[in-house]
LOMARPA-749084 format. One record per residue: residue number from 0; residue in one letter; x, y, z of N, C-alpha, C in turn. Coordinates in nm, 3 decimals, always signed. Layout:
BEGIN
i | aa | n.xx | n.yy | n.zz | ca.xx | ca.yy | ca.zz | c.xx | c.yy | c.zz
NUM | A | X | Y | Z | X | Y | Z | X | Y | Z
...
***
This chain:
BEGIN
i | aa | n.xx | n.yy | n.zz | ca.xx | ca.yy | ca.zz | c.xx | c.yy | c.zz
0 | X | -8.522 | +13.093 | -8.866 | -8.396 | +13.164 | -8.845 | -8.395 | +13.296 | -8.923
1 | X | -8.448 | +13.291 | -9.047 | -8.454 | +13.411 | -9.130 | -8.543 | +13.516 | -9.066
2 | X | -8.659 | +13.471 | -9.013 | -8.751 | +13.564 | -8.947 | -8.685 | +13.626 | -8.825
3 | X | -8.611 | +13.547 | -8.750 | -8.542 | +13.596 | -8.630 | -8.439 | +13.703 | -8.667
4 | X | -8.362 | +13.676 | -8.773 | -8.263 | +13.773 | -8.821 | -8.331 | +13.900 | -8.871
5 | X | -8.445 | +13.883 | -8.938 | -8.520 | +13.999 | -8.988 | -8.568 | +14.088 | -8.875
6 | X | -8.605 | +14.026 | -8.762 | -8.650 | +14.103 | -8.645 | -8.534 | +14.186 | -8.588
7 | X | -8.415 | +14.128 | -8.584 | -8.297 | +14.200 | -8.536 | -8.269 | +14.318 | -8.629
8 | X | -8.273 | +14.291 | -8.760 | -8.245 | +14.395 | -8.859 | -8.351 | +14.505 | -8.854
9 | X | -8.477 | +14.466 | -8.837 | -8.586 | +14.564 | -8.829 | -8.568 | +14.655 | -8.708
10 | X | -8.522 | +14.597 | -8.596 | -8.497 | +14.677 | -8.475 | -8.387 | +14.778 | -8.499
11 | X | -8.280 | +14.734 | -8.564 | -8.169 | +14.824 | -8.597 | -8.214 | +14.938 | -8.686
12 | X | -8.286 | +14.904 | -8.794 | -8.329 | +15.003 | -8.892 | -8.428 | +15.102 | -8.830
13 | X | -8.515 | +15.051 | -8.742 | -8.617 | +15.138 | -8.683 | -8.564 | +15.227 | -8.572
14 | X | -8.474 | +15.173 | -8.490 | -8.429 | +15.247 | -8.371 | -8.306 | +15.334 | -8.392
15 | X | -8.215 | +15.290 | -8.478 | -8.090 | +15.366 | -8.495 | -8.114 | +15.508 | -8.544
16 | X | -8.203 | +15.529 | -8.642 | -8.227 | +15.667 | -8.685 | -8.287 | +15.755 | -8.576
17 | X | -8.377 | +15.697 | -8.496 | -8.443 | +15.779 | -8.394 | -8.350 | +15.807 | -8.276
18 | X | -8.258 | +15.715 | -8.247 | -8.158 | +15.741 | -8.142 | -8.056 | +15.842 | -8.192
19 | X | -8.028 | +15.839 | -8.323 | -7.939 | +15.934 | -8.389 | -7.813 | +15.959 | -8.307
20 | X | -7.728 | +15.857 | -8.290 | -7.612 | +15.868 | -8.202 | -7.513 | +15.977 | -8.243
21 | X | -7.506 | +16.008 | -8.372 | -7.410 | +16.109 | -8.418 | -7.451 | +16.249 | -8.372
22 | X | -7.582 | +16.277 | -8.379 | -7.630 | +16.404 | -8.330 | -7.617 | +16.412 | -8.178
23 | X | -7.646 | +16.302 | -8.111 | -7.633 | +16.297 | -7.965 | -7.488 | +16.313 | -7.922
24 | X | -7.395 | +16.264 | -8.006 | -7.252 | +16.278 | -7.974 | -7.213 | +16.424 | -7.964
25 | X | -7.270 | +16.508 | -8.050 | -7.240 | +16.652 | -8.047 | -7.293 | +16.714 | -7.919
26 | X | -7.416 | +16.675 | -7.879 | -7.476 | +16.725 | -7.755 | -7.393 | +16.678 | -7.636
27 | X | -7.357 | +16.551 | -7.638 | -7.276 | +16.492 | -7.530 | -7.143 | +16.565 | -7.514
28 | X | -7.080 | +16.597 | -7.627 | -6.952 | +16.669 | -7.624 | -6.968 | +16.807 | -7.563
29 | X | -7.081 | +16.872 | -7.593 | -7.104 | +17.007 | -7.541 | -7.130 | +17.011 | -7.391
30 | X | -7.209 | +16.917 | -7.340 | -7.247 | +16.922 | -7.197 | -7.146 | +16.855 | -7.106
31 | X | -7.045 | +16.790 | -7.165 | -6.939 | +16.728 | -7.083 | -6.802 | +16.791 | -7.113
32 | X | -6.805 | +16.912 | -7.165 | -6.679 | +16.978 | -7.204 | -6.586 | +17.002 | -7.085
33 | X | -6.643 | +17.014 | -6.964 | -6.561 | +17.038 | -6.845 | -6.517 | +16.910 | -6.776
34 | X | -6.560 | +16.798 | -6.828 | -6.528 | +16.669 | -6.767 | -6.394 | +16.614 | -6.819
35 | X | -6.334 | +16.529 | -6.739 | -6.214 | +16.460 | -6.784 | -6.254 | +16.347 | -6.878
36 | X | -6.157 | +16.289 | -6.947 | -6.186 | +16.181 | -7.039 | -6.246 | +16.061 | -6.967
37 | X | -6.198 | +16.030 | -6.846 | -6.250 | +15.918 | -6.769 | -6.394 | +15.945 | -6.724
38 | X | -6.423 | +16.069 | -6.680 | -6.559 | +16.106 | -6.639 | -6.654 | +16.099 | -6.758
39 | X | -6.607 | +16.144 | -6.873 | -6.690 | +16.138 | -6.994 | -6.720 | +15.994 | -7.033
40 | X | -6.621 | +15.909 | -7.020 | -6.639 | +15.767 | -7.051 | -6.743 | +15.704 | -6.958
41 | X | -6.734 | +15.737 | -6.830 | -6.829 | +15.685 | -6.731 | -6.971 | +15.731 | -6.762
42 | X | -6.986 | +15.858 | -6.798 | -7.118 | +15.913 | -6.832 | -7.176 | +15.842 | -6.954
43 | X | -7.092 | +15.816 | -7.053 | -7.138 | +15.750 | -7.175 | -7.186 | +15.607 | -7.147
44 | X | -7.108 | +15.534 | -7.067 | -7.146 | +15.396 | -7.033 | -7.276 | +15.394 | -6.954
45 | X | -7.289 | +15.483 | -6.857 | -7.412 | +15.488 | -6.779 | -7.533 | +15.525 | -6.866
46 | X | -7.516 | +15.623 | -6.954 | -7.626 | +15.667 | -7.039 | -7.676 | +15.554 | -7.127
47 | X | -7.585 | +15.479 | -7.187 | -7.624 | +15.369 | -7.275 | -7.682 | +15.252 | -7.196
48 | X | -7.634 | +15.233 | -7.074 | -7.694 | +15.129 | -6.987 | -7.837 | +15.165 | -6.953
49 | X | -7.861 | +15.291 | -6.915 | -7.997 | +15.338 | -6.886 | -8.085 | +15.323 | -7.010
50 | X | -8.029 | +15.358 | -7.126 | -8.104 | +15.348 | -7.251 | -8.153 | +15.205 | -7.274
51 | X | -8.063 | +15.108 | -7.259 | -8.098 | +14.968 | -7.281 | -8.204 | +14.922 | -7.181
52 | X | -8.188 | +14.959 | -7.054 | -8.284 | +14.918 | -6.950 | -8.422 | +14.977 | -6.978
53 | X | -8.427 | +15.104 | -7.017 | -8.555 | +15.170 | -7.045 | -8.627 | +15.101 | -7.160
54 | X | -8.556 | +15.077 | -7.269 | -8.620 | +15.019 | -7.387 | -8.660 | +14.874 | -7.366
55 | X | -8.576 | +14.796 | -7.298 | -8.612 | +14.657 | -7.269 | -8.733 | +14.651 | -7.175
56 | X | -8.739 | +14.744 | -7.081 | -8.853 | +14.749 | -6.988 | -8.983 | +14.771 | -7.064
57 | X | -8.981 | +14.863 | -7.161 | -9.103 | +14.888 | -7.239 | -9.130 | +14.776 | -7.338
58 | X | -9.024 | +14.707 | -7.382 | -9.044 | +14.591 | -7.468 | -9.120 | +14.482 | -7.394
59 | X | -9.084 | +14.460 | -7.268 | -9.146 | +14.356 | -7.187 | -9.284 | +14.398 | -7.137
60 | X | -9.294 | +14.524 | -7.092 | -9.418 | +14.571 | -7.031 | -9.514 | +14.636 | -7.130
61 | X | -9.472 | +14.647 | -7.256 | -9.554 | +14.716 | -7.355 | -9.694 | +14.659 | -7.368
62 | X | -9.703 | +14.527 | -7.377 | -9.833 | +14.462 | -7.392 | -9.923 | +14.488 | -7.273
63 | X | -9.867 | +14.481 | -7.152 | -9.946 | +14.507 | -7.031 | -9.994 | +14.651 | -7.026
64 | X | -9.909 | +14.744 | -7.069 | -9.949 | +14.886 | -7.072 | -10.065 | +14.905 | -7.169
65 | X | -10.057 | +14.841 | -7.285 | -10.164 | +14.853 | -7.384 | -10.295 | +14.796 | -7.331
66 | X | -10.288 | +14.681 | -7.266 | -10.409 | +14.619 | -7.210 | -10.468 | +14.704 | -7.099
67 | X | -10.382 | +14.764 | -7.016 | -10.430 | +14.845 | -6.904 | -10.507 | +14.967 | -6.953
68 | X | -10.455 | +15.032 | -7.058 | -10.519 | +15.153 | -7.110 | -10.618 | +15.123 | -7.222
69 | X | -10.636 | +14.997 | -7.255 | -10.731 | +14.958 | -7.358 | -10.691 | +15.003 | -7.497
70 | X | -10.562 | +15.002 | -7.525 | -10.511 | +15.046 | -7.655 | -10.497 | +14.924 | -7.747
71 | X | -10.555 | +14.934 | -7.864 | -10.545 | +14.823 | -7.960 | -10.410 | +14.829 | -8.031
72 | X | -10.369 | +14.716 | -8.086 | -10.242 | +14.710 | -8.158 | -10.243 | +14.803 | -8.281
73 | X | -10.351 | +14.801 | -8.363 | -10.353 | +14.895 | -8.476 | -10.348 | +15.042 | -8.430
74 | X | -10.418 | +15.072 | -8.320 | -10.416 | +15.208 | -8.267 | -10.277 | +15.252 | -8.227
75 | X | -10.206 | +15.161 | -8.161 | -10.069 | +15.192 | -8.119 | -9.979 | +15.212 | -8.240
76 | X | -9.994 | +15.127 | -8.341 | -9.911 | +15.140 | -8.460 | -9.935 | +15.273 | -8.530
77 | X | -10.061 | +15.313 | -8.541 | -10.092 | +15.439 | -8.609 | -10.040 | +15.557 | -8.529
78 | X | -10.065 | +15.558 | -8.396 | -10.018 | +15.668 | -8.311 | -9.865 | +15.675 | -8.310
79 | X | -9.802 | +15.559 | -8.293 | -9.656 | +15.555 | -8.294 | -9.599 | +15.599 | -8.428
80 | X | -9.664 | +15.556 | -8.536 | -9.620 | +15.595 | -8.669 | -9.629 | +15.745 | -8.692
81 | X | -9.738 | +15.806 | -8.643 | -9.754 | +15.951 | -8.657 | -9.646 | +16.026 | -8.580
82 | X | -9.615 | +15.978 | -8.460 | -9.510 | +16.041 | -8.380 | -9.375 | +16.030 | -8.450
83 | X | -9.347 | +15.911 | -8.504 | -9.220 | +15.889 | -8.573 | -9.210 | +15.977 | -8.697
84 | X | -9.321 | +15.990 | -8.771 | -9.321 | +16.075 | -8.891 | -9.290 | +16.220 | -8.855
85 | X | -9.349 | +16.270 | -8.746 | -9.323 | +16.408 | -8.703 | -9.175 | +16.427 | -8.667
86 | X | -9.119 | +16.330 | -8.596 | -8.976 | +16.338 | -8.560 | -8.890 | +16.334 | -8.686
87 | X | -8.927 | +16.247 | -8.780 | -8.851 | +16.233 | -8.904 | -8.853 | +16.362 | -8.986
88 | X | -8.969 | +16.427 | -8.992 | -8.980 | +16.552 | -9.067 | -8.890 | +16.659 | -9.006
89 | X | -8.879 | +16.659 | -8.872 | -8.788 | +16.753 | -8.806 | -8.643 | +16.723 | -8.839
90 | X | -8.609 | +16.593 | -8.851 | -8.472 | +16.554 | -8.883 | -8.437 | +16.588 | -9.028
91 | X | -8.537 | +16.591 | -9.115 | -8.513 | +16.625 | -9.255 | -8.488 | +16.774 | -9.273
92 | X | -8.516 | +16.852 | -9.166 | -8.487 | +16.994 | -9.167 | -8.397 | +17.026 | -9.049
93 | X | -8.271 | +16.979 | -9.049 | -8.182 | +16.993 | -8.933 | -8.160 | +17.136 | -8.890
94 | X | -8.167 | +17.231 | -8.983 | -8.146 | +17.371 | -8.946 | -8.258 | +17.421 | -8.857
95 | X | -8.379 | +17.360 | -8.871 | -8.494 | +17.402 | -8.792 | -8.518 | +17.309 | -8.674
96 | X | -8.436 | +17.205 | -8.665 | -8.455 | +17.105 | -8.559 | -8.431 | +17.169 | -8.423
97 | X | -8.513 | +17.137 | -8.327 | -8.498 | +17.192 | -8.193 | -8.374 | +17.134 | -8.127
98 | X | -8.290 | +17.220 | -8.076 | -8.169 | +17.177 | -8.007 | -8.173 | +17.228 | -7.864
99 | X | -8.086 | +17.174 | -7.781 | -8.078 | +17.219 | -7.643 | -8.033 | +17.364 | -7.643
100 | X | -8.112 | +17.454 | -7.586 | -8.074 | +17.594 | -7.583 | -7.964 | +17.615 | -7.479
101 | X | -7.910 | +17.738 | -7.476 | -7.795 | +17.765 | -7.390 | -7.828 | +17.746 | -7.242
102 | X | -7.949 | +17.784 | -7.202 | -7.988 | +17.769 | -7.061 | -7.994 | +17.623 | -7.022
103 | X | -8.055 | +17.540 | -7.109 | -8.063 | +17.396 | -7.081 | -7.924 | +17.333 | -7.083
104 | X | -7.840 | +17.379 | -7.177 | -7.705 | +17.324 | -7.187 | -7.624 | +17.357 | -7.062
105 | X | -7.639 | +17.482 | -7.014 | -7.566 | +17.523 | -6.895 | -7.612 | +17.444 | -6.773
106 | X | -7.744 | +17.422 | -6.766 | -7.800 | +17.345 | -6.654 | -7.747 | +17.202 | -6.657
107 | X | -7.738 | +17.145 | -6.778 | -7.687 | +17.009 | -6.792 | -7.539 | +17.002 | -6.752
108 | X | -7.463 | +17.105 | -6.791 | -7.320 | +17.107 | -6.760 | -7.294 | +17.115 | -6.610
109 | X | -7.388 | +17.180 | -6.537 | -7.371 | +17.197 | -6.394 | -7.410 | +17.071 | -6.316
110 | X | -7.481 | +16.979 | -6.382 | -7.523 | +16.856 | -6.314 | -7.403 | +16.762 | -6.300
111 | X | -7.390 | +16.698 | -6.184 | -7.279 | +16.604 | -6.166 | -7.296 | +16.479 | -6.252
112 | X | -7.420 | +16.445 | -6.286 | -7.446 | +16.324 | -6.364 | -7.550 | +16.355 | -6.471
113 | X | -7.509 | +16.352 | -6.598 | -7.600 | +16.382 | -6.708 | -7.637 | +16.253 | -6.785
114 | X | -7.601 | +16.139 | -6.729 | -7.620 | +16.013 | -6.800 | -7.767 | +15.976 | -6.819
115 | X | -7.849 | +15.998 | -6.716 | -7.992 | +15.963 | -6.729 | -8.066 | +16.069 | -6.808
116 | X | -8.051 | +16.193 | -6.764 | -8.111 | +16.304 | -6.836 | -8.010 | +16.415 | -6.850
117 | X | -7.986 | +16.470 | -6.967 | -8.067 | +16.452 | -7.089 | -8.016 | +16.344 | -7.186
118 | X | -7.917 | +16.264 | -7.150 | -7.861 | +16.170 | -7.246 | -7.951 | +16.049 | -7.272
119 | X | -7.972 | +15.966 | -7.168 | -8.055 | +15.847 | -7.187 | -8.199 | +15.886 | -7.218
120 | X | -8.249 | +15.983 | -7.146 | -8.387 | +16.031 | -7.162 | -8.384 | +16.183 | -7.165
121 | X | -8.417 | +16.250 | -7.276 | -8.487 | +16.194 | -7.393 | -8.401 | +16.173 | -7.516
122 | X | -8.270 | +16.199 | -7.509 | -8.189 | +16.195 | -7.631 | -8.183 | +16.057 | -7.697
123 | X | -8.145 | +15.955 | -7.621 | -8.126 | +15.821 | -7.680 | -8.251 | +15.734 | -7.674
124 | X | -8.329 | +15.747 | -7.569 | -8.448 | +15.661 | -7.554 | -8.568 | +15.744 | -7.512
125 | X | -8.603 | +15.840 | -7.596 | -8.717 | +15.927 | -7.569 | -8.849 | +15.862 | -7.610
126 | X | -8.956 | +15.941 | -7.614 | -9.089 | +15.888 | -7.649 | -9.093 | +15.817 | -7.784
127 | X | -9.020 | +15.872 | -7.882 | -9.018 | +15.809 | -8.014 | -8.958 | +15.670 | -8.011
128 | X | -8.844 | +15.656 | -7.942 | -8.778 | +15.525 | -7.932 | -8.866 | +15.426 | -7.855
129 | X | -8.933 | +15.475 | -7.752 | -9.022 | +15.389 | -7.674 | -9.140 | +15.342 | -7.759
130 | X | -9.197 | +15.436 | -7.838 | -9.309 | +15.400 | -7.926 | -9.266 | +15.296 | -8.029
131 | X | -9.145 | +15.312 | -8.084 | -9.094 | +15.215 | -8.181 | -9.076 | +15.079 | -8.116
132 | X | -9.021 | +15.077 | -7.994 | -8.997 | +14.951 | -7.924 | -9.128 | +14.876 | -7.898
133 | X | -9.228 | +14.948 | -7.849 | -9.358 | +14.884 | -7.824 | -9.420 | +14.839 | -7.956
134 | X | -9.403 | +14.922 | -8.060 | -9.454 | +14.885 | -8.191 | -9.390 | +14.758 | -8.244
135 | X | -9.260 | +14.746 | -8.223 | -9.189 | +14.624 | -8.265 | -9.241 | +14.502 | -8.188
136 | X | -9.273 | +14.524 | -8.061 | -9.326 | +14.414 | -7.978 | -9.457 | +14.361 | -8.033
137 | X | -9.536 | +14.450 | -8.097 | -9.664 | +14.406 | -8.155 | -9.645 | +14.322 | -8.281
138 | X | -9.524 | +14.325 | -8.337 | -9.497 | +14.247 | -8.458 | -9.450 | +14.105 | -8.426
139 | X | -9.432 | +14.075 | -8.298 | -9.380 | +13.944 | -8.260 | -9.484 | +13.835 | -8.283
140 | X | -9.435 | +13.717 | -8.321 | -9.522 | +13.602 | -8.344 | -9.503 | +13.495 | -8.237
141 | X | -9.386 | +13.495 | -8.173 | -9.358 | +13.400 | -8.067 | -9.259 | +13.463 | -7.970
142 | X | -9.242 | +13.396 | -7.855 | -9.159 | +13.454 | -7.749 | -9.014 | +13.474 | -7.791
143 | X | -8.965 | +13.390 | -7.880 | -8.826 | +13.403 | -7.922 | -8.801 | +13.534 | -7.997
144 | X | -8.908 | +13.590 | -8.055 | -8.894 | +13.718 | -8.126 | -8.855 | +13.831 | -8.031
145 | X | -8.898 | +13.821 | -7.905 | -8.858 | +13.921 | -7.806 | -8.706 | +13.920 | -7.787
146 | X | -8.648 | +13.798 | -7.791 | -8.504 | +13.786 | -7.780 | -8.433 | +13.853 | -7.897
147 | X | -8.491 | +13.838 | -8.018 | -8.433 | +13.901 | -8.137 | -8.436 | +14.053 | -8.125
148 | X | -8.549 | +14.105 | -8.076 | -8.560 | +14.250 | -8.059 | -8.461 | +14.299 | -7.953
149 | X | -8.447 | +14.221 | -7.845 | -8.352 | +14.257 | -7.739 | -8.209 | +14.262 | -7.793
150 | X | -8.176 | +14.167 | -7.881 | -8.043 | +14.168 | -7.943 | -8.026 | +14.293 | -8.030
151 | X | -8.132 | +14.328 | -8.103 | -8.130 | +14.449 | -8.183 | -8.111 | +14.573 | -8.097
152 | X | -8.179 | +14.576 | -7.982 | -8.164 | +14.688 | -7.888 | -8.021 | +14.696 | -7.836
153 | X | -7.963 | +14.580 | -7.807 | -7.825 | +14.576 | -7.758 | -7.729 | +14.628 | -7.865
154 | X | -7.754 | +14.591 | -7.991 | -7.668 | +14.637 | -8.101 | -7.676 | +14.789 | -8.116
155 | X | -7.798 | +14.843 | -8.110 | -7.817 | +14.988 | -8.119 | -7.747 | +15.057 | -8.002
156 | X | -7.759 | +14.999 | -7.883 | -7.695 | +15.055 | -7.765 | -7.543 | +15.060 | -7.780
157 | X | -7.485 | +14.953 | -7.834 | -7.340 | +14.948 | -7.853 | -7.294 | +15.052 | -7.957
158 | X | -7.373 | +15.070 | -8.061 | -7.340 | +15.171 | -8.162 | -7.344 | +15.311 | -8.100
159 | X | -7.447 | +15.335 | -8.018 | -7.459 | +15.465 | -7.950 | -7.341 | +15.486 | -7.854
160 | X | -7.304 | +15.380 | -7.783 | -7.191 | +15.389 | -7.691 | -7.063 | +15.423 | -7.766
161 | X | -7.042 | +15.357 | -7.878 | -6.924 | +15.384 | -7.959 | -6.920 | +15.528 | -8.008
162 | X | -7.036 | +15.579 | -8.048 | -7.044 | +15.718 | -8.096 | -7.015 | +15.817 | -7.984
163 | X | -7.065 | +15.789 | -7.863 | -7.042 | +15.879 | -7.750 | -6.895 | +15.876 | -7.707
164 | X | -6.839 | +15.756 | -7.700 | -6.699 | +15.744 | -7.658 | -6.604 | +15.811 | -7.759
165 | X | -6.644 | +15.809 | -7.885 | -6.562 | +15.871 | -7.989 | -6.619 | +16.004 | -8.035
166 | X | -6.695 | +16.069 | -7.946 | -6.767 | +16.190 | -7.982 | -6.675 | +16.299 | -8.038
167 | X | -6.558 | +16.317 | -7.978 | -6.464 | +16.420 | -8.024 | -6.423 | +16.393 | -8.169
168 | X | -6.387 | +16.268 | -8.197 | -6.344 | +16.232 | -8.332 | -6.460 | +16.235 | -8.431
169 | X | -6.578 | +16.190 | -8.385 | -6.695 | +16.186 | -8.473 | -6.733 | +16.327 | -8.517
170 | X | -6.746 | +16.419 | -8.423 | -6.786 | +16.556 | -8.454 | -6.680 | +16.625 | -8.540
171 | X | -6.553 | +16.602 | -8.508 | -6.445 | +16.664 | -8.585 | -6.439 | +16.608 | -8.727
172 | X | -6.458 | +16.478 | -8.741 | -6.451 | +16.414 | -8.872 | -6.568 | +16.453 | -8.962
173 | X | -6.689 | +16.451 | -8.906 | -6.809 | +16.476 | -8.986 | -6.833 | +16.623 | -9.012
174 | X | -6.802 | +16.706 | -8.912 | -6.826 | +16.849 | -8.929 | -6.976 | +16.880 | -8.930
175 | X | -7.009 | +17.008 | -8.942 | -7.150 | +17.049 | -8.940 | -7.226 | +16.996 | -9.060
176 | X | -7.168 | +17.008 | -9.180 | -7.236 | +16.961 | -9.301 | -7.255 | +16.810 | -9.299
177 | X | -7.153 | +16.738 | -9.253 | -7.164 | +16.593 | -9.245 | -7.270 | +16.550 | -9.146
178 | X | -7.277 | +16.618 | -9.031 | -7.379 | +16.586 | -8.930 | -7.519 | +16.611 | -8.985
179 | X | -7.536 | +16.723 | -9.057 | -7.666 | +16.755 | -9.116 | -7.705 | +16.652 | -9.221
180 | X | -7.608 | +16.611 | -9.303 | -7.636 | +16.511 | -9.407 | -7.676 | +16.377 | -9.343
181 | X | -7.602 | +16.335 | -9.239 | -7.633 | +16.210 | -9.171 | -7.770 | +16.216 | -9.105
182 | X | -7.803 | +16.332 | -9.048 | -7.933 | +16.349 | -8.984 | -8.045 | +16.338 | -9.086
183 | X | -8.024 | +16.394 | -9.205 | -8.125 | +16.385 | -9.311 | -8.143 | +16.240 | -9.358
184 | X | -8.033 | +16.168 | -9.373 | -8.041 | +16.028 | -9.415 | -8.119 | +15.947 | -9.312
185 | X | -8.086 | +15.966 | -9.184 | -8.157 | +15.894 | -9.078 | -8.302 | +15.938 | -9.070
186 | X | -8.326 | +16.067 | -9.097 | -8.463 | +16.117 | -9.097 | -8.547 | +16.051 | -9.205
187 | X | -8.488 | +16.031 | -9.322 | -8.561 | +15.964 | -9.431 | -8.594 | +15.820 | -9.395
188 | X | -8.494 | +15.749 | -9.341 | -8.518 | +15.610 | -9.298 | -8.627 | +15.604 | -9.193
189 | X | -8.623 | +15.700 | -9.100 | -8.723 | +15.705 | -8.994 | -8.861 | +15.736 | -9.050
190 | X | -8.866 | +15.822 | -9.151 | -8.994 | +15.854 | -9.216 | -9.055 | +15.729 | -9.277
191 | X | -8.971 | +15.648 | -9.342 | -9.019 | +15.522 | -9.401 | -9.073 | +15.428 | -9.293
192 | X | -9.003 | +15.421 | -9.180 | -9.047 | +15.336 | -9.069 | -9.182 | +15.384 | -9.017
193 | X | -9.195 | +15.515 | -8.997 | -9.320 | +15.572 | -8.945 | -9.437 | +15.547 | -9.038
194 | X | -9.417 | +15.567 | -9.168 | -9.524 | +15.543 | -9.266 | -9.563 | +15.396 | -9.268
195 | X | -9.464 | +15.307 | -9.257 | -9.494 | +15.163 | -9.256 | -9.574 | +15.125 | -9.132
196 | X | -9.541 | +15.187 | -9.017 | -9.618 | +15.164 | -8.895 | -9.765 | +15.203 | -8.917
197 | X | -9.787 | +15.319 | -8.980 | -9.923 | +15.367 | -9.004 | -9.996 | +15.273 | -9.100
198 | X | -9.926 | +15.230 | -9.206 | -9.987 | +15.138 | -9.302 | -10.026 | +15.007 | -9.234
199 | X | -9.937 | +14.953 | -9.153 | -9.968 | +14.829 | -9.080 | -10.087 | +14.848 | -8.987
200 | X | -10.095 | +14.965 | -8.924 | -10.206 | +14.993 | -8.834 | -10.339 | +15.000 | -8.908
201 | X | -10.339 | +15.068 | -9.022 | -10.462 | +15.080 | -9.102 | -10.505 | +14.943 | -9.154
202 | X | -10.409 | +14.865 | -9.202 | -10.440 | +14.729 | -9.250 | -10.497 | +14.645 | -9.135
203 | X | -10.439 | +14.661 | -9.016 | -10.488 | +14.588 | -8.899 | -10.633 | +14.620 | -8.867
204 | X | -10.671 | +14.747 | -8.885 | -10.810 | +14.787 | -8.859 | -10.903 | +14.731 | -8.966
205 | X | -10.859 | +14.742 | -9.092 | -10.943 | +14.700 | -9.204 | -10.973 | +14.551 | -9.201
206 | X | -10.876 | +14.470 | -9.161 | -10.896 | +14.325 | -9.163 | -10.962 | +14.272 | -9.035
207 | X | -10.987 | +14.362 | -8.939 | -11.053 | +14.317 | -8.816 | -11.195 | +14.270 | -8.847
208 | X | -11.235 | +14.164 | -8.779 | -11.367 | +14.105 | -8.804 | -11.479 | +14.202 | -8.773
209 | X | -11.467 | +14.277 | -8.664 | -11.572 | +14.373 | -8.626 | -11.585 | +14.483 | -8.730
210 | X | -11.474 | +14.526 | -8.787 | -11.477 | +14.631 | -8.888 | -11.550 | +14.582 | -9.012
211 | X | -11.519 | +14.458 | -9.054 | -11.583 | +14.402 | -9.172 | -11.733 | +14.382 | -9.149
212 | X | -11.769 | +14.342 | -9.027 | -11.910 | +14.322 | -8.995 | -11.986 | +14.453 | -9.002
213 | X | -11.926 | +14.560 | -8.948 | -11.991 | +14.691 | -8.952 | -12.000 | +14.743 | -9.095
214 | X | -11.898 | +14.714 | -9.175 | -11.900 | +14.758 | -9.315 | -12.011 | +14.688 | -9.392
215 | X | -12.027 | +14.558 | -9.367 | -12.134 | +14.483 | -9.432 | -12.271 | +14.531 | -9.386
216 | X | -12.281 | +14.562 | -9.257 | -12.406 | +14.612 | -9.202 | -12.445 | +14.745 | -9.266
217 | X | -12.347 | +14.833 | -9.283 | -12.372 | +14.961 | -9.347 | -12.414 | +14.943 | -9.492
218 | X | -12.351 | +14.845 | -9.557 | -12.384 | +14.818 | -9.697 | -12.528 | +14.768 | -9.710
219 | X | -12.568 | +14.675 | -9.624 | -12.704 | +14.621 | -9.628 | -12.807 | +14.729 | -9.599
220 | X | -12.776 | +14.817 | -9.504 | -12.868 | +14.929 | -9.473 | -12.885 | +15.021 | -9.592
221 | X | -12.770 | +15.051 | -9.655 | -12.774 | +15.140 | -9.773 | -12.855 | +15.075 | -9.885
222 | X | -12.832 | +14.942 | -9.904 | -12.904 | +14.870 | -10.009 | -13.053 | +14.866 | -9.981
223 | X | -13.090 | +14.850 | -9.851 | -13.231 | +14.846 | -9.812 | -13.297 | +14.981 | -9.836
224 | X | -13.227 | +15.089 | -9.805 | -13.282 | +15.223 | -9.824 | -13.303 | +15.254 | -9.971
225 | X | -13.209 | +15.207 | -10.055 | -13.221 | +15.229 | -10.199 | -13.339 | +15.149 | -10.254
226 | X | -13.353 | +15.026 | -10.199 | -13.463 | +14.940 | -10.244 | -13.598 | +14.993 | -10.199
***
């Protein structure tokens, strides 16, 4: 039971910073400024529904994707960790963080439906969130762990939905400085997650039987040459 709860908590800690619902709330408010409150609510619900479907799909299909492309679990953890670290470093410098430019914002505002893009993809469930989800799937020990991760995904989705629905109040309450501070805090948490992914990946490579065999073989060759 403790392990199951830890999986839910790990999903929350890993995904919430990368989804960054507070920053997305500001983007959402900007691209739906011409919408009515009911239209904005509909867009938010659709975006979070798409987000959950996308992440659960990669949670389920992640292992098959890895097998198809011949990607090892340690390799995925290291690659995913590097991607997460890069995103986290950008969040730690919010003034330099890439934002939707005016042309992209205008294009989004003219779209009748912005729920899938740019909200669900890439804002809430972009490549980083997908990498984290697949990475979490590699940490599972039994099938019930997938259920724990799915619950964690649902919790993150509900938090994102709440932030989008209350976007006007959230942005007004936090202000620019508050948003930047929250982004930095989430960036730091995300940096820790990314580094841990890389550490787990490196440990996974080091403890592999083939790696140890090659290391011993290299040692014996070196010893023979010295002798």
